[in-house]
Every structure is written in C-alpha cells, then in structure tokens.
C-alpha positions in Angstrom: 126.3 126.2 91.0 122.9 126.8 92.6 120.1 128.3 90.5 117.4 130.7 91.7 114.4 132.1 90.0 112.5 135.3 90.8 109.3 136.9 89.6 109.4 140.7 89.8 106.3 142.9 89.3 105.5 146.5 90.0 104.9 146.0 93.7 106.0 142.4 94.5 108.9 140.0 94.3 108.9 136.3 94.9 111.5 133.7 94.3 113.0 130.4 95.2 115.8 127.9 94.6 115.1 125.9 91.4 116.5 122.4 90.9 115.8 120.7 87.6 116.7 117.1 86.8 115.4 117.0 83.3 112.1 115.6 84.4 110.8 117.6 87.3 111.5 120.8 89.1 112.1 121.0 92.8 111.3 124.4 94.4 112.7 125.3 97.8 113.7 128.3 99.9 110.7 130.3 98.7 110.5 133.9 99.8 108.5 137.0 98.8 108.0 140.6 99.7 106.2 143.8 98.7 108.4 146.5 97.2 107.4 150.1 96.5 108.9 150.7 93.1 107.8 154.4 93.0 111.0 155.1 95.0 114.6 155.7 94.2 117.0 153.3 92.3 118.9 152.6 95.5 115.8 151.8 97.5 114.3 149.5 94.9 117.6 147.6 94.4 118.1 147.3 98.1 114.6 145.8 98.6 114.9 143.4 95.8 118.3 142.3 97.0 117.0 141.7 100.5 114.4 139.3 99.3 116.8 137.6 96.9 119.2 137.2 99.9 116.5 135.5 101.9 116.5 132.7 99.4 120.1 132.7 98.5 121.6 133.3 101.9 125.4 133.9 101.8 126.0 131.8 98.7 128.0 133.5 96.0 128.2 130.6 93.5 124.7 131.3 92.2 122.8 131.9 89.0 119.7 134.1 89.0 116.9 134.1 86.5 114.4 137.0 86.7 111.0 137.2 85.2 110.2 140.9 84.5 107.4 142.7 82.8 108.2 144.8 79.7 109.2 146.8 78.0 112.7 145.7 78.7 116.0 145.1 76.9 116.1 141.6 78.2 119.5 140.4 77.0 121.2 143.4 78.7 118.8 143.7 81.6 118.1 147.3 80.9 114.7 148.7 82.0 112.7 150.5 79.3 109.7 151.1 81.6 108.9 154.8 81.9 105.2 155.6 81.5 103.7 153.3 84.2 104.9 155.1 87.3 106.2 151.9 88.8 110.0 151.4 88.3 110.2 154.8 86.6 113.5 155.6 88.4 115.2 152.6 86.7 114.5 153.7 83.2 117.5 153.3 80.9 119.6 151.6 83.6 121.1 148.2 83.6 119.2 146.5 86.4 121.4 143.4 85.6 124.5 145.3 86.6 122.9 147.0 89.6 121.7 143.7 91.0 125.0 142.0 90.2 126.9 144.7 92.1 124.5 144.5 95.0 124.7 140.7 95.2 128.4 140.7 94.6 128.2 138.3 91.6 129.2 138.4 87.9 126.5 140.0 85.7 126.7 137.0 83.4 125.1 134.9 86.1 121.9 137.0 85.9 119.4 136.6 83.1 116.2 138.4 82.4 113.1 136.9 80.8 109.8 138.5 79.8 107.3 137.5 82.5 104.7 136.2 80.0 107.3 134.1 78.3 108.6 132.9 81.7 105.1 131.7 82.6 104.7 129.6 79.5 108.2 128.3 79.6 107.8 127.2 83.2 104.4 125.5 82.6 105.8 123.9 79.4 108.8 122.6 81.2 107.3 121.4 84.4 103.6 122.1 84.6 100.3 122.2 82.7 101.9 122.9 79.3 103.8 119.7 79.0 103.2 117.7 75.8 102.1 120.7 73.7 104.2 121.3 70.6 102.3 124.6 69.9 100.5 126.4 72.7 99.3 129.7 73.9 99.9 130.9 77.5 97.6 133.5 79.0 97.6 135.1 82.4 94.3 136.7 83.3 94.2 139.3 86.0 94.3 143.1 86.2 95.9 142.9 82.8 96.4 140.3 80.1 99.7 138.5 79.7 100.3 136.3 76.7 102.9 134.1 75.0 103.1 131.7 72.1 105.1 128.5 72.0 105.9 127.1 68.6 108.1 124.0 68.8 110.8 124.9 71.3 110.5 128.7 70.8 108.5 130.8 73.3 107.9 134.5 72.6 105.9 137.3 74.2 102.7 137.5 72.1 101.7 141.0 73.3 98.1 140.2 72.8 96.9 142.7 75.4 97.0 145.3 72.6 95.5 143.1 69.9 92.4 144.6 68.2 89.3 142.9 69.5 85.7 144.0 69.0 85.5 147.7 69.7 88.8 148.0 71.4 91.8 145.8 72.5 91.9 142.4 74.1 92.7 143.7 77.6 89.4 145.7 77.5 87.5 142.4 77.5 89.8 139.9 79.3 90.9 141.7 82.5 89.5 142.7 85.8 88.2 146.0 84.4 85.8 144.1 82.1 84.0 142.5 85.0 83.5 145.9 86.7 82.3 147.6 83.5 80.0 144.8 82.3 78.4 144.3 85.7 77.7 148.0 86.0 76.5 148.6 82.4 74.4 145.4 82.0 73.0 144.9 85.6 73.6 148.1 87.5 75.8 146.4 90.1 79.1 147.8 91.5 82.0 145.4 92.1 85.8 146.0 92.4 86.6 142.7 90.7 85.8 139.1 90.1 86.1 138.1 93.8 83.4 140.6 94.7 81.1 139.1 92.0 81.6 135.5 93.1 81.5 135.9 96.8 79.1 138.9 97.1 75.4 138.7 97.7 74.3 138.9 94.1 71.6 137.0 92.2 73.2 133.7 91.0 71.4 134.1 87.6 73.2 137.5 87.1 76.5 136.0 88.2 76.0 133.1 85.8 75.2 135.4 82.9 78.4 137.5 83.5 80.6 134.4 83.7 79.0 132.9 80.6 79.7 136.1 78.6 83.3 136.1 79.8 83.8 132.5 78.9 82.4 133.0 75.4 84.4 136.1 74.9 87.6 134.2 75.8 86.7 131.6 73.3 86.0 134.1 70.6 89.3 135.8 71.2 91.3 132.6 71.2 89.8 130.9 68.2 91.7 132.7 65.4 95.1 132.2 67.1 94.3 128.5 67.7 93.7 128.0 64.0 96.6 130.2 62.8 99.1 128.4 65.1 97.8 124.9 64.7 97.6 125.1 68.5 97.3 121.9 70.6 96.7 123.6 73.9 96.1 126.7 75.9 97.5 127.2 79.4 95.8 129.8 81.6 97.1 131.3 84.8 96.4 134.5 86.9 93.8 135.2 89.5 90.9 135.0 87.1 91.9 131.4 86.2 91.0 130.3 89.7 87.4 130.8 88.8 87.7 128.3 85.9 84.6 126.3 86.8 82.5 129.4 86.3 83.7 130.3 82.8 85.8 127.6 81.2 82.8 125.3 80.1 81.5 128.3 78.1 84.9 128.8 76.5 85.0 125.1 75.4 81.4 125.3 74.1 82.2 128.3 72.0 85.4 126.8 70.5 83.5 123.6 69.7 80.8 125.6 68.0 83.3 127.2 65.6 85.1 124.0 64.9 88.3 124.5 66.8 88.2 122.5 70.1 91.4 122.5 72.0 92.7 121.4 75.3 92.7 124.2 77.9 94.6 123.6 81.1 94.8 125.7 84.2 98.3 126.5 85.5 99.7 123.8 87.7 102.5 126.0 89.1 100.8 129.4 89.4 103.3 132.0 90.6 106.1 129.4 90.5 105.8 129.0 86.8 107.5 132.3 86.1 110.3 131.5 88.5 111.0 128.2 86.8 110.7 129.8 83.3 113.1 132.6 84.3 115.8 130.0 84.9 115.2 128.3 81.5 118.4 129.7 79.9 120.3 127.9 82.7 118.2 124.8 82.7 117.9 124.2 78.9 119.8 121.1 77.9 119.8 119.5 81.3 118.4 116.0 81.0 117.8 113.3 83.6 120.5 110.6 84.0 
C-alpha cells in the first residue's frame, strides 16, 4: 500500500508520496496548491482533494498522513478551529470522514498529526533531528510552532503561549517582533525579516536587531534545555533561513549560561511535516 504525506495550513496544502526503508525517506510526486479556507466545507474539501489527487492519481490502495495545525481532535480527525477565521466552516466536523468520502477510501487509512509534532517527527526520523534522544523542535515564522521529543515520544509543546518577559513567547520569536522592534528601537518600517535583510538599511542596525533576536532565542530556550536534559534543537520555518545572522548569538548566550547544545537547521524544510504526518504508518518499518 502506498503512503502519502500532506501538510495543510490555513491557506496552503503540499504533499508527496513517502517511501521509508527504515534508514532514509524517498519523496516523490510532490504537489502543492493554495486554498481559500474561508469558504464552505464543500469547497475546501474539494480543493484539498484536488491537490491530494495530483499526487495520488487514481490509486485507491493508499494511506494518507496529514499534518494539521490545532486545535484538533487528531485521533478522530475532527476540526476544533473556530476563532481564526480560516477553516471556520469545518468546526466540529470530521475532516477525516469528509476526505475519506471524497477520496473514496476507508477513513482508517487517514491519520492526522499536529503540525509541530509532524515537523519534529520528520526531522528526527530522516533529517536534522537524527541522533537526539531528547530534543526541541521549533518553527519560526509568522507564529511559533514547537514540539518536544523525549525518547521516542513527540508531543506538541504549545510554547507559543508560554510566559516570556512581558508577554508570551510568540511576541518575541515571530515575524511580528522584527516589525515592532525595528520600529520602536530604530524608527524603521519593515513588513518582516526579508525586508530587513534585503532592504537598504544600515548594516549596523541590521546587526543589532539580529543579535537581539539571537540572544532572545537563547534566553527562551535555556530553561527548557536544562529541564529536558536536551541534546539538540531543530529549527525550521522561514526565519531559520537567516541562521547565519542570529544563530551565533544564540549559541553565545547558551554558552554564557552554561547550557550549550547542538542547534541544527531543518534538513527537510516543508517536507519534514509530510514525513512526520506518515509516522503512524512508518513506525516499526526497518531496513532489510
């Protein structure tokens, strides 16, 4: 039976065929598309099905793993998202059953995994997280995604709401922080990190902002690294692509407080969640 993994967000879906031999993952038949999830149930399901079918073709002997943001009843595939606008029409419905009906497959062949968990599962199985017994996975972008791995168990850490300084972690570790800090400290207006790095700004100012972000990330991570006896941190998301600008400052901070740790940038990027979403199907498969 062929296995497929999909990563679904509020406005996008991407996925591919996932083959795992117990050592490495092979990804093929990759497809993606934009989906307006402010629309009706029928329209959302139809659009998701269309992209899934691009990868799956006419196959019916398939298994589908889906990485999905919360809140969700993951075992039953029921959406609990209601206050974010996106996917609102799906609230309280079994997306598992709706997709199974649309794809003409048994619902038991569809599994749902929290997207933050799926990211760390995928990286731990086939990417940058290999070799860590205990690790933290972060996705840094518009928001903050997080997961903990302790032994073989991976769970959604929900650190975006963790108390930090004068607010919550996401206030300091997402795109919004760059906009707020650049404006408040230096009087410059940006829409995000890309503007800062590729705009016509004083390199000294850019350096100060990235240094502050890197130290902030280290300050935030340090208590969790100690508490979890963490061997490594895996970072993904669009902000992670600017690692050379902030990660040295994160390392320096962690060393200064006595908890140096390996920090690796995602090796799989968006494909990590696709592989992780299939983990319930892949677990236990070992190479011959």
